[in-house]
VEXMAR-595522 format. One record per atom (N, C-alpha, C): residue number from 0; residue in one letter; x, y, z. Coordinates in pm, 1 decimal. Example, Ala and Ser with C-alpha at 12.3 -4.5 7.8 and 13.67 -1.06 7.14 Angstrom:
! VEXMAR-595522
0, a, 1319.0, -569.0, 780.0
0, a, 1230.0, -450.0, 780.0
0, a, 1320.0, -330.0, 780.0
1, s, 1285.0, -225.0, 708.0
1, s, 1367.0, -106.0, 714.0
1, s, 1290.0, 3.0, 787.0
END
This chain:
! VEXMAR-595522
0, m, 7611.7, 8064.9, 10114.2
0, m, 7569.0, 8197.7, 10074.5
0, m, 7509.9, 8273.9, 10192.6
1, e, 7442.1, 8202.4, 10280.0
1, e, 7382.8, 8264.1, 10398.6
1, e, 7490.7, 8319.7, 10491.2
2, k, 7602.9, 8248.5, 10503.8
2, k, 7712.4, 8295.5, 10588.5
2, k, 7771.6, 8424.8, 10533.7
3, i, 7785.7, 8432.3, 10403.4
3, i, 7840.7, 8552.4, 10341.0
3, i, 7747.5, 8670.8, 10363.9
4, r, 7617.2, 8648.8, 10347.7
4, r, 7520.2, 8756.6, 10367.4
4, r, 7523.8, 8806.0, 10511.9
5, k, 7529.3, 8715.6, 10608.5
5, k, 7534.7, 8754.6, 10749.6
5, k, 7664.0, 8830.3, 10780.5
6, y, 7774.9, 8785.1, 10721.1
6, y, 7901.8, 8852.9, 10742.3
6, y, 7898.0, 8995.6, 10687.7
7, l, 7841.1, 9012.4, 10568.4
7, l, 7832.9, 9145.1, 10509.0
7, l, 7737.7, 9235.0, 10586.4
8, e, 7629.8, 9179.9, 10638.9
8, e, 7538.0, 9260.0, 10720.3
8, e, 7604.7, 9303.7, 10850.1
9, k, 7684.5, 9216.3, 10908.0
9, k, 7752.0, 9246.5, 11032.9
9, k, 7859.6, 9353.3, 11014.1
10, n, 7929.8, 9347.0, 10902.3
10, n, 8040.4, 9439.9, 10874.4
10, n, 8006.0, 9534.3, 10760.2
11, q, 7885.5, 9586.4, 10759.7
11, q, 7839.1, 9668.1, 10648.3
11, q, 7919.0, 9797.7, 10634.8
12, a, 7953.4, 9862.5, 10745.1
12, a, 8026.3, 9989.1, 10737.5
12, a, 8164.6, 9970.1, 10675.0
13, a, 8235.3, 9867.9, 10716.5
13, a, 8367.8, 9841.8, 10660.2
13, a, 8357.2, 9803.6, 10513.3
14, f, 8259.9, 9719.8, 10481.0
14, f, 8241.2, 9677.3, 10342.6
14, f, 8207.1, 9796.4, 10253.6
15, t, 8120.9, 9885.2, 10301.5
15, t, 8083.7, 10003.7, 10224.1
15, t, 8204.7, 10092.4, 10199.6
16, s, 8288.1, 10110.0, 10300.3
16, s, 8408.0, 10192.6, 10284.7
16, s, 8504.7, 10131.7, 10183.6
17, i, 8523.3, 10001.9, 10191.2
17, i, 8614.2, 9933.8, 10097.4
17, i, 8562.9, 9945.1, 9954.5
18, v, 8433.2, 9926.1, 9935.8
18, v, 8374.0, 9937.2, 9801.6
18, v, 8387.8, 10080.5, 9750.0
19, a, 8369.7, 10180.6, 9837.4
19, a, 8382.9, 10320.4, 9795.0
19, a, 8525.0, 10351.0, 9749.0
20, v, 8624.2, 10301.3, 9821.9
20, v, 8764.1, 10325.0, 9782.5
20, v, 8794.9, 10255.9, 9649.7
21, i, 8747.3, 10133.1, 9633.5
21, i, 8770.9, 10059.7, 9508.2
21, i, 8704.8, 10131.1, 9391.0
22, l, 8581.0, 10176.6, 9409.6
22, l, 8512.5, 10250.1, 9302.5
22, l, 8583.9, 10381.2, 9270.1
23, a, 8637.7, 10448.0, 9371.1
23, a, 8711.6, 10571.8, 9345.8
23, a, 8836.3, 10544.3, 9261.5
24, f, 8908.1, 10436.7, 9293.8
24, f, 9025.3, 10401.6, 9213.6
24, f, 8985.2, 10365.2, 9070.9
25, i, 8873.9, 10297.9, 9053.6
25, i, 8827.8, 10261.3, 8919.2
25, i, 8791.6, 10385.6, 8838.8
26, v, 8719.0, 10478.7, 8900.9
26, v, 8679.5, 10601.3, 8830.0
26, v, 8802.6, 10683.8, 8793.8
27, v, 8896.8, 10696.6, 8886.4
27, v, 9019.3, 10771.6, 8856.6
27, v, 9099.1, 10701.1, 8747.0
28, g, 9103.1, 10567.8, 8752.5
28, g, 9171.5, 10492.4, 8646.9
28, g, 9110.0, 10515.9, 8510.3
29, i, 8977.4, 10518.7, 8504.4
29, i, 8908.9, 10545.8, 8376.8
29, i, 8939.4, 10686.8, 8328.7
30, l, 8939.1, 10783.6, 8419.1
30, l, 8972.0, 10921.0, 8379.5
30, l, 9116.1, 10931.5, 8330.2
31, l, 9207.4, 10862.5, 8396.1
31, l, 9346.9, 10864.7, 8351.4
31, l, 9361.4, 10799.8, 8214.2
32, l, 9292.9, 10687.9, 8193.6
32, l, 9297.0, 10622.9, 8061.6
32, l, 9239.6, 10712.7, 7953.7
33, s, 9132.4, 10784.8, 7986.1
33, s, 9069.6, 10870.9, 7885.6
33, s, 9158.4, 10988.4, 7847.0
34, t, 9252.2, 11024.7, 7934.6
34, t, 9345.7, 11133.0, 7900.8
34, t, 9477.2, 11080.4, 7844.6
35, g, 9487.4, 10948.6, 7826.3
35, g, 9605.3, 10890.2, 7764.2
35, g, 9719.7, 10861.6, 7860.3
36, r, 9689.9, 10853.4, 7988.4
36, r, 9794.6, 10825.1, 8086.6
36, r, 9780.5, 10683.9, 8140.1
37, n, 9889.2, 10630.9, 8193.3
37, n, 9890.4, 10496.5, 8247.6
37, n, 9844.0, 10500.2, 8393.9
38, p, 9728.3, 10440.4, 8427.6
38, p, 9679.9, 10447.3, 8566.0
38, p, 9769.2, 10373.3, 8665.3
39, v, 9830.1, 10263.1, 8624.6
39, v, 9916.4, 10187.9, 8716.2
39, v, 10037.1, 10273.6, 8755.2
40, e, 10094.2, 10341.9, 8658.6
40, e, 10207.9, 10429.7, 8686.2
40, e, 10165.3, 10547.2, 8775.0
41, a, 10048.5, 10603.3, 8748.9
41, a, 9999.0, 10715.9, 8829.5
41, a, 9973.6, 10672.5, 8973.6
42, f, 9913.1, 10554.3, 8993.1
42, f, 9888.5, 10505.3, 9128.2
42, f, 10020.1, 10473.4, 9199.3
43, g, 10120.0, 10428.2, 9123.6
43, g, 10252.6, 10405.4, 9181.5
43, g, 10313.3, 10534.9, 9232.8
44, y, 10300.3, 10642.6, 9153.3
44, y, 10348.5, 10773.3, 9197.5
44, y, 10271.7, 10820.5, 9320.8
45, f, 10143.1, 10794.5, 9321.9
45, f, 10058.8, 10833.0, 9435.0
45, f, 10105.8, 10764.0, 9563.4
46, i, 10128.7, 10634.5, 9557.5
46, i, 10171.5, 10558.4, 9674.6
46, i, 10312.1, 10600.9, 9717.4
47, r, 10402.9, 10616.4, 9621.4
47, r, 10539.0, 10658.9, 9655.2
47, r, 10541.4, 10800.7, 9710.7
48, g, 10453.6, 10886.4, 9659.1
48, g, 10448.5, 11024.3, 9707.8
48, g, 10397.3, 11034.2, 9850.2
49, a, 10309.8, 10943.0, 9889.3
49, a, 10254.0, 10947.3, 10024.8
49, a, 10333.9, 10862.2, 10122.7
50, f, 10387.2, 10749.7, 10075.3
50, f, 10452.0, 10654.6, 10166.5
50, f, 10588.7, 10607.5, 10117.6
51, g, 10653.1, 10682.0, 10028.3
51, g, 10776.5, 10636.4, 9967.0
51, g, 10896.1, 10628.5, 10059.3
52, n, 10908.6, 10720.3, 10152.0
52, n, 11017.7, 10718.3, 10248.6
52, n, 10968.4, 10778.5, 10379.6
53, t, 11055.0, 10785.5, 10477.9
53, t, 11010.7, 10832.5, 10609.6
53, t, 10967.6, 10978.5, 10607.1
54, y, 11031.5, 11060.5, 10525.4
54, y, 10990.8, 11200.4, 10514.5
54, y, 10849.0, 11210.4, 10458.8
55, n, 10819.8, 11133.3, 10354.0
55, n, 10687.4, 11137.5, 10294.4
55, n, 10580.5, 11085.6, 10389.9
56, i, 10613.6, 10981.4, 10466.2
56, i, 10517.9, 10928.3, 10563.5
56, i, 10490.1, 11032.8, 10671.3
57, a, 10593.8, 11097.3, 10722.1
57, a, 10575.8, 11201.1, 10824.3
57, a, 10495.8, 11317.6, 10769.1
58, n, 10520.9, 11355.0, 10645.8
58, n, 10447.5, 11464.0, 10582.7
58, n, 10299.8, 11427.1, 10566.3
59, t, 10273.2, 11304.2, 10525.6
59, t, 10135.1, 11259.0, 10510.6
59, t, 10063.4, 11260.1, 10644.7
60, i, 10127.9, 11209.0, 10747.5
60, i, 10066.1, 11205.4, 10880.2
60, i, 10041.3, 11347.1, 10932.0
61, s, 10136.9, 11437.5, 10911.2
61, s, 10119.7, 11574.7, 10961.2
61, s, 10006.9, 11647.5, 10889.4
62, r, 9975.4, 11607.8, 10767.8
62, r, 9863.9, 11669.7, 10696.3
62, r, 9730.0, 11603.5, 10728.5
63, v, 9732.8, 11478.3, 10770.0
63, v, 9608.9, 11405.3, 10799.1
63, v, 9555.2, 11437.9, 10938.1
64, i, 9642.6, 11460.5, 11034.9
64, i, 9598.3, 11480.0, 11173.2
64, i, 9501.5, 11598.4, 11187.4
65, p, 9528.4, 11717.6, 11132.4
65, p, 9428.6, 11825.6, 11144.9
65, p, 9295.6, 11791.3, 11077.5
66, l, 9301.0, 11718.9, 10968.1
66, l, 9176.0, 11678.9, 10902.4
66, l, 9096.7, 11581.9, 10988.8
67, l, 9165.6, 11491.0, 11056.4
67, l, 9096.8, 11398.4, 11146.2
67, l, 9036.4, 11471.8, 11265.2
68, i, 9106.8, 11569.0, 11319.7
68, i, 9052.5, 11646.3, 11431.0
68, i, 8928.5, 11723.0, 11385.8
69, a, 8933.9, 11782.3, 11266.7
69, a, 8817.4, 11853.2, 11214.6
69, a, 8701.9, 11756.6, 11188.8
70, a, 8732.8, 11637.0, 11142.2
70, a, 8627.6, 11537.3, 11118.6
70, a, 8561.7, 11495.7, 11249.6
71, i, 8640.4, 11481.1, 11355.3
71, i, 8583.7, 11446.7, 11485.7
71, i, 8491.1, 11558.4, 11533.0
72, a, 8532.2, 11683.6, 11515.1
72, a, 8446.5, 11795.8, 11553.9
72, a, 8316.3, 11794.3, 11474.8
73, f, 8323.6, 11762.5, 11347.0
73, f, 8202.4, 11756.1, 11265.2
73, f, 8112.4, 11641.2, 11308.2
74, i, 8171.3, 11527.4, 11340.2
74, i, 8092.3, 11410.4, 11381.1
74, i, 8018.1, 11437.4, 11511.0
75, i, 8083.1, 11506.3, 11605.1
75, i, 8016.1, 11538.1, 11731.1
75, i, 7893.5, 11624.9, 11704.7
76, g, 7908.2, 11725.0, 11620.4
76, g, 7793.4, 11809.4, 11586.7
76, g, 7685.9, 11733.2, 11511.6
77, a, 7725.5, 11646.8, 11420.8
77, a, 7627.6, 11569.8, 11343.6
77, a, 7549.9, 11473.4, 11432.8
78, k, 7616.6, 11414.1, 11530.9
78, k, 7547.1, 11325.0, 11624.6
78, k, 7448.0, 11401.3, 11711.5
79, c, 7473.8, 11530.6, 11732.2
79, c, 7382.2, 11614.2, 11811.0
79, c, 7277.1, 11681.2, 11722.9
80, s, 7269.7, 11641.8, 11596.3
80, s, 7175.4, 11698.3, 11498.8
80, s, 7199.4, 11846.7, 11473.3
81, v, 7324.4, 11888.1, 11474.7
81, v, 7360.5, 12025.6, 11445.2
81, v, 7445.6, 12024.3, 11318.9
82, f, 7401.4, 12095.9, 11216.6
82, f, 7480.2, 12103.9, 11093.4
82, f, 7576.2, 12220.2, 11104.8
83, n, 7700.7, 12197.2, 11070.9
83, n, 7803.4, 12297.5, 11089.6
83, n, 7887.2, 12309.1, 10963.5
84, v, 7904.5, 12432.1, 10916.4
84, v, 7989.3, 12453.9, 10800.2
84, v, 8117.1, 12529.8, 10836.9
85, g, 8139.3, 12555.5, 10966.1
85, g, 8254.0, 12634.8, 11008.7
85, g, 8368.1, 12554.1, 11065.0
86, i, 8386.3, 12432.7, 11015.2
86, i, 8489.5, 12344.8, 11069.8
86, i, 8629.1, 12404.1, 11050.7
87, e, 8655.2, 12464.0, 10936.4
87, e, 8788.8, 12519.2, 10911.6
87, e, 8819.7, 12633.5, 11008.1
88, g, 8721.6, 12716.9, 11035.1
88, g, 8740.6, 12824.5, 11131.9
88, g, 8765.4, 12771.1, 11271.6
89, q, 8695.5, 12664.3, 11307.3
89, q, 8717.6, 12602.5, 11437.7
89, q, 8859.2, 12547.9, 11447.1
90, l, 8905.8, 12488.0, 11339.1
90, l, 9041.5, 12433.6, 11338.3
90, l, 9143.6, 12545.4, 11357.4
91, l, 9124.8, 12657.3, 11288.1
91, l, 9217.6, 12769.5, 11300.8
91, l, 9209.4, 12833.7, 11439.0
92, l, 9088.1, 12846.2, 11494.0
92, l, 9074.0, 12902.9, 11627.0
92, l, 9133.9, 12811.2, 11732.9
93, g, 9118.5, 12680.9, 11715.1
93, g, 9181.4, 12585.9, 11806.5
93, g, 9333.0, 12594.9, 11800.7
94, a, 9388.1, 12610.3, 11679.8
94, a, 9533.0, 12624.8, 11666.1
94, a, 9581.0, 12755.1, 11729.5
95, l, 9503.6, 12861.2, 11712.4
95, l, 9539.8, 12989.2, 11772.8
95, l, 9538.0, 12980.6, 11925.3
96, s, 9433.1, 12919.5, 11979.8
96, s, 9426.2, 12908.9, 12126.3
96, s, 9537.3, 12819.5, 12179.9
97, s, 9571.9, 12716.0, 12106.0
97, s, 9681.9, 12628.9, 12147.3
97, s, 9814.8, 12705.8, 12145.7
98, a, 9834.0, 12790.7, 12045.5
98, a, 9955.9, 12870.6, 12038.2
98, a, 9962.0, 12972.2, 12151.2
99, v, 9847.4, 13032.7, 12184.6
99, v, 9843.9, 13129.9, 12294.6
99, v, 9877.3, 13061.4, 12426.0
100, v, 9818.2, 12945.6, 12451.1
100, v, 9848.3, 12871.9, 12574.2
100, v, 9995.3, 12831.2, 12575.5
101, g, 10046.5, 12788.7, 12460.6
101, g, 10186.2, 12748.1, 12453.5
101, g, 10282.8, 12862.6, 12478.3
102, f, 10244.0, 12983.1, 12437.5
102, f, 10332.8, 13099.4, 12452.6
102, f, 10314.3, 13168.3, 12587.6
103, a, 10193.5, 13173.7, 12638.4
103, a, 10163.5, 13255.6, 12755.7
103, a, 10203.2, 13190.8, 12887.5
104, f, 10203.3, 13060.4, 12895.6
104, f, 10229.3, 12993.2, 13022.2
104, f, 10365.6, 12925.5, 13020.2
105, d, 10437.7, 12941.1, 13129.8
105, d, 10567.4, 12876.4, 13143.8
105, d, 10551.9, 12761.9, 13243.7
106, l, 10522.8, 12643.5, 13191.5
106, l, 10498.1, 12526.1, 13274.4
106, l, 10597.2, 12416.0, 13239.3
107, p, 10608.1, 12314.5, 13323.9
107, p, 10691.9, 12200.1, 13288.0
107, p, 10635.3, 12129.2, 13164.6
108, p, 10721.5, 12071.1, 13080.8
108, p, 10674.8, 12008.2, 12956.8
108, p, 10570.7, 11898.2, 12978.1
109, v, 10576.4, 11830.2, 13091.5
109, v, 10481.7, 11722.4, 13118.4
109, v, 10339.1, 11777.1, 13128.8
110, i, 10324.9, 11898.3, 13178.5
110, i, 10193.3, 11961.2, 13191.6
110, i, 10161.7, 12045.1, 13068.5
111, h, 10262.6, 12110.3, 13014.3
111, h, 10242.6, 12208.0, 12907.4
111, h, 10185.8, 12147.0, 12778.8
112, l, 10242.0, 12039.0, 12732.5
112, l, 10197.3, 11979.1, 12606.7
112, l, 10053.4, 11928.9, 12613.8
113, p, 10015.4, 11851.3, 12716.5
113, p, 9874.7, 11809.7, 12722.9
113, p, 9778.7, 11928.0, 12736.5
114, l, 9820.9, 12034.7, 12805.3
114, l, 9735.5, 12151.3, 12820.6
114, l, 9710.1, 12219.1, 12686.7
115, t, 9811.6, 12234.0, 12604.7
115, t, 9792.0, 12297.8, 12474.6
115, t, 9706.0, 12211.1, 12384.2
116, v, 9728.9, 12081.5, 12383.6
116, v, 9649.2, 11992.3, 12299.3
116, v, 9504.6, 11990.2, 12346.7
117, t, 9483.5, 11981.0, 12477.4
117, t, 9348.4, 11978.1, 12532.4
117, t, 9276.4, 12108.8, 12503.8
118, r, 9343.8, 12219.7, 12516.0
118, r, 9282.4, 12350.1, 12490.6
118, r, 9236.9, 12359.6, 12345.6
119, s, 9317.4, 12310.6, 12255.2
119, s, 9281.0, 12313.4, 12114.4
119, s, 9157.6, 12228.3, 12088.2
120, e, 9153.2, 12109.3, 12146.5
120, e, 9038.1, 12020.3, 12127.3
120, e, 8911.8, 12079.8, 12188.4
121, i, 8921.9, 12135.8, 12308.7
121, i, 8805.0, 12194.9, 12374.2
121, i, 8752.1, 12310.3, 12291.0
122, c, 8841.5, 12389.2, 12235.6
122, c, 8799.1, 12502.9, 12154.1
122, c, 8723.6, 12456.0, 12031.3
123, m, 8774.2, 12353.4, 11964.0
123, m, 8706.9, 12304.7, 11843.4
123, m, 8572.0, 12244.0, 11876.9
124, i, 8565.1, 12165.3, 11982.9
124, i, 8441.1, 12096.6, 12016.2
124, i, 8338.1, 12195.6, 12069.8
125, s, 8378.9, 12291.5, 12152.2
125, s, 8281.4, 12382.7, 12211.9
125, s, 8220.5, 12474.6, 12107.3
126, f, 8295.0, 12514.6, 12007.1
126, f, 8238.1, 12598.6, 11903.1
126, f, 8149.7, 12518.0, 11809.1
127, n, 8160.6, 12387.9, 11813.1
127, n, 8078.6, 12302.7, 11728.2
127, n, 7939.2, 12286.4, 11786.6
128, l, 7926.7, 12291.8, 11918.5
128, l, 7796.9, 12264.5, 11981.7
128, l, 7718.3, 12387.5, 12008.2
END
């Protein structure tokens, strides 16, 4: 029992995340049951809709990446003790600046792509601080 306790203390963040996801599935399952729907079938549709084929996987990844970038911008501000509610605006301004850099400069692709991505990230992070 002592080994289990030490393991859970060492990996508390991962354990907390796993428990949160499991509880979310349980609550959604209860809500689906209360409305007369089959939760196993609904979760099957959920998994197939996100990861059913290569198109769905690409679509899921393309929707997750901007959210992850916005989350990173929020985490940087939170670590600096700055509360920020303008993450969506930062994301849009970063996309706009990336588009301007992509359109305004005629550079080789090896330089151009990292420059647009870096410009977008700098814009999001600098407006956060």
